[in-house]
VEXDREN-2710 file (C-alpha; in Angstrom, 1 decimal):
% VEXDREN-2710
k/r/px/py/pz
1/UNK/108.3/105.6/128.7
2/UNK/109.4/104.8/125.2
3/UNK/109.9/108.5/124.3
4/UNK/112.8/108.0/121.9
5/UNK/112.3/105.7/119.6
6/UNK/115.0/104.5/117.0
7/UNK/113.8/102.7/113.6
8/UNK/115.9/100.8/111.7
9/UNK/114.4/99.6/108.7
10/UNK/115.4/97.9/105.1
11/UNK/112.7/98.5/104.0
12/UNK/110.9/94.6/103.9
13/UNK/107.5/93.9/104.6
14/UNK/108.4/92.7/107.9
15/UNK/110.1/96.7/108.8
16/UNK/106.9/98.1/107.5
17/UNK/105.0/95.7/110.4
18/UNK/107.6/96.9/112.8
19/UNK/106.5/101.0/111.7
20/UNK/103.1/99.7/112.4
21/UNK/104.4/99.5/116.1
22/UNK/106.1/102.4/116.3
23/UNK/103.4/104.5/115.3
24/UNK/101.2/102.6/118.2
25/UNK/103.6/103.7/121.2
26/UNK/102.3/107.3/120.5
27/UNK/99.4/105.8/122.9
28/UNK/101.8/104.6/124.5
29/UNK/104.0/108.5/125.1
30/UNK/106.1/108.3/122.2
31/UNK/107.0/111.8/121.3
32/UNK/110.8/111.6/118.9
33/UNK/111.8/108.7/116.2
34/UNK/114.1/108.9/114.1
35/UNK/114.2/106.6/110.3
36/UNK/117.4/105.1/110.0
37/UNK/118.4/103.1/106.7
38/UNK/121.6/102.0/106.5
39/UNK/123.0/100.8/102.8
40/UNK/125.3/97.8/103.9
41/UNK/128.6/98.6/102.8
42/UNK/129.0/94.9/102.6
43/UNK/127.0/95.3/99.1
44/UNK/128.9/98.8/97.9
45/UNK/132.1/97.1/98.6
46/UNK/130.5/94.2/95.7
47/UNK/129.9/97.0/93.7
48/UNK/133.0/99.1/93.4
49/UNK/134.8/95.5/92.5
50/UNK/132.0/95.3/89.7
51/UNK/131.7/99.2/88.4
52/UNK/133.6/101.5/87.2
53/UNK/134.0/105.0/89.3
54/UNK/131.0/107.2/87.3
55/UNK/129.2/103.7/87.7
56/UNK/129.5/103.4/91.5
57/UNK/128.9/107.1/92.8
58/UNK/125.6/106.1/90.3
59/UNK/124.2/103.9/91.7
60/UNK/125.1/105.0/94.8
61/UNK/123.3/108.4/94.2
62/UNK/121.1/106.8/93.8
63/UNK/120.6/104.1/96.1
64/UNK/120.7/107.1/98.9
65/UNK/118.0/109.2/96.5
66/UNK/115.0/106.0/96.9
67/UNK/115.7/106.0/100.6
68/UNK/115.2/109.3/101.6
69/UNK/112.1/108.8/99.5
70/UNK/110.5/105.6/101.2
71/UNK/111.3/107.6/104.8
72/UNK/110.0/110.7/103.8
73/UNK/106.9/109.0/103.0
74/UNK/107.2/107.6/106.3
75/UNK/108.2/110.9/108.3
76/UNK/105.2/112.3/107.1
77/UNK/103.1/109.0/108.6
78/UNK/104.7/109.7/111.9
79/UNK/104.3/113.8/111.5
80/UNK/100.1/112.9/111.0
81/UNK/100.1/111.0/114.2
82/UNK/102.1/113.9/116.4
83/UNK/105.7/113.2/116.7
84/UNK/108.7/114.6/115.5
85/UNK/110.8/112.5/113.4
86/UNK/114.4/112.9/112.1
87/UNK/116.0/110.3/109.5
88/UNK/119.7/109.3/109.0
89/UNK/121.0/107.8/105.7
90/UNK/124.2/106.2/106.8
91/UNK/126.3/104.2/105.2
92/UNK/128.5/101.1/106.1
93/UNK/128.1/98.0/108.5
94/UNK/123.7/97.5/109.2
95/UNK/125.0/96.7/113.1
96/UNK/127.6/99.3/113.7
97/UNK/125.1/101.9/112.5
98/UNK/122.1/101.2/114.4
99/UNK/124.2/101.4/117.4
100/UNK/126.4/104.3/117.1
101/UNK/122.7/106.1/116.2
102/UNK/121.9/104.9/119.4
103/UNK/124.6/105.3/121.1
104/UNK/124.8/109.0/119.6
105/UNK/121.4/110.1/119.4
106/UNK/119.5/108.4/123.3
107/UNK/116.7/106.0/122.7
108/UNK/115.1/104.3/125.0
109/UNK/113.6/101.3/122.4
110/UNK/114.9/100.0/119.3
111/UNK/111.7/99.2/117.2
112/UNK/113.0/96.1/114.4
113/UNK/111.5/93.6/112.6
114/UNK/112.4/90.3/113.4
115/UNK/113.5/89.2/109.4
116/UNK/114.9/91.8/106.8
117/UNK/116.0/91.5/102.4
118/UNK/118.3/88.2/103.0
119/UNK/116.4/85.5/104.9
120/UNK/119.6/83.1/103.6
121/UNK/122.2/85.7/104.6
122/UNK/120.2/85.9/107.6
123/UNK/120.0/82.3/108.2
124/UNK/123.3/81.3/107.6
125/UNK/125.3/83.9/109.1
126/UNK/123.1/85.0/112.4
127/UNK/120.2/88.5/111.5
128/UNK/120.9/91.7/112.2
129/UNK/118.3/91.9/114.7
130/UNK/119.3/89.4/116.7
131/UNK/122.8/90.1/116.7
132/UNK/121.5/93.8/117.8
133/UNK/119.1/92.5/120.7
134/UNK/122.4/90.8/122.0
135/UNK/124.5/93.8/121.8
136/UNK/122.1/97.3/122.5
137/UNK/122.5/98.1/125.2
138/UNK/118.7/99.4/125.7
139/UNK/115.3/97.4/125.2
140/UNK/114.6/96.1/121.3
141/UNK/111.2/95.1/120.6
142/UNK/111.0/93.0/117.9
143/UNK/108.2/92.2/115.1
144/UNK/107.3/88.7/112.9
145/UNK/107.1/88.4/110.2
END
C-alpha cells in the first residue's frame, strides 16, 4: 500500500518521531524511502544579505554537509530494516520542494511531522505540513508531537 515513502525532515524532535512511523511502515509493505531535507531559501536569502560571498558559501556548504550527515544516519537505520533508501538535499522553499520531489519520484505517501523547528513562524504563517496536506496529490501521514 505504502511502498514508496517520501520523508521530508528538518531534523526537529517531531521529525524524529515521524521517522519511527516510517520504520513501522516497513511492516505494512514499505520498500523504498526518499529522505528529503530542504535548505530553506528564505534562510539562505537572509544569510546572503548579512555575509560576504565567501562566508555565505562556507555557511551554505556547512549546512549541506550537516544535513547529509544527519540523513546518512537515518539512511543506515532504515537500511537495517530492509528499506531501499535515497537521500535528497534540495535548496528552495520547503513546500515547493516537497511537492516537486513527490511528483518527480512517485511516492505512495508523504510522512511528515506536524511542526518543524520554527514554531513561531508556523503559528503566524501556517505550517509547511499544513500546506503539504492541502496541496499534495497523494496521502499524507502527519505525526503529532
